[in-house]
N, C-alpha and C positions, 0 to 999 in steps of 0.2 A: 575266182580265181584259179581253177584248174583251166575254163574255158583263156583265158588271159596267157596264163603259161604254155599252154597248149596249142598261141596261136600258130598256123600254116596246118593245122591237122583237122580234121571236120568232126565237132564235137557236140553232141546233144548231153543236155544236161537235164536232170530232172529234179522234183522238188522232194520226191519220197520216194521210199523203197517199193512200194505198191504201183505207183507208175512206173518207175524201171522195169519192175517183172513184167507190167504188161506189154511193154515196149518188147521185150525179149521175148516174152510169149506169142506176140503178135509176128513173128519174124524176122524180125530188124536183126542184123546182125555185128559184134562189134570185134576189131581186132584186140580192145582192152575196154573193161568195165571197171573203171575204179568206186571204192564201194566205201564209205565211213562205216565203222562200227557200230557206232554208238548213231542211232537215229530213231525219232520218234513214230510212235505206230508197229515198225516193224525193225527189228536190228540188222546189219549186215550179214549175219551170222544166218538169222532166218531168208533172208534173201538168198542167201548163197545155198543153201540147203531147197529153198522152192525152184531155182533155177537148176540145179543138180536134179531135180527128182521132174523138171519139164522140159529142160533143153539142158542138157547134160554138157553138150557139145559147147556151151559157150561159159560155165561154171568155170574152167580152168584160167576163161581169158579176166577174172576178176583178181583185182588188184586192192587190196584191203589198206583203207587210211586210219590209222588210230595215233590216238594220243594216251591215251587210257594202258596202264601194265596189267590191268586186270584181265585185258584181252588174249594178254601173253598162250595161256594155257591152249584157247584156240588157235593163236598163229603159229605156236610151235607143234600142233597135229595138222594143221593143214599144208598140200602140196602150194596151195596158191602164194604168190609173191604179198609183199605187203612191204609200207614206208612209213617209218613214223613220221608224225606231227609232232613240231613245225619242221617241216623238209625243205631242203634245197632244191632250186627250180633245177637246174642243171641234174640233179638225181634224177628229179620225175623225169625228165624227157630222157635222160638215159635208159632209164626203166622201160619207157614207152619204145623206143629203137630199140631193146632187147627184145619187148614180148612180140616186137612186129617183123623178125625174122622169121 
């Protein structure tokens, strides 16, 4: 879905947080990293911690996607941006534009 919404941007998608971590750790750099907080195997919070430890300049590029109110304590304590699901396409595109400034 994000690939479709972000048509016109170079988008790389992964199916797991571990694969995303491997890509970032290998040297790939991103303007924005969208990350769901609830994923199997490794949560978005765990992915953020790993990226913060291994590639700190990319950790603040992360934007968290969630529809789970239980994530609120983490989101309120984080400096990272977040967007609630379901989200509006225009809001997502505005967040990308803002992040690339």
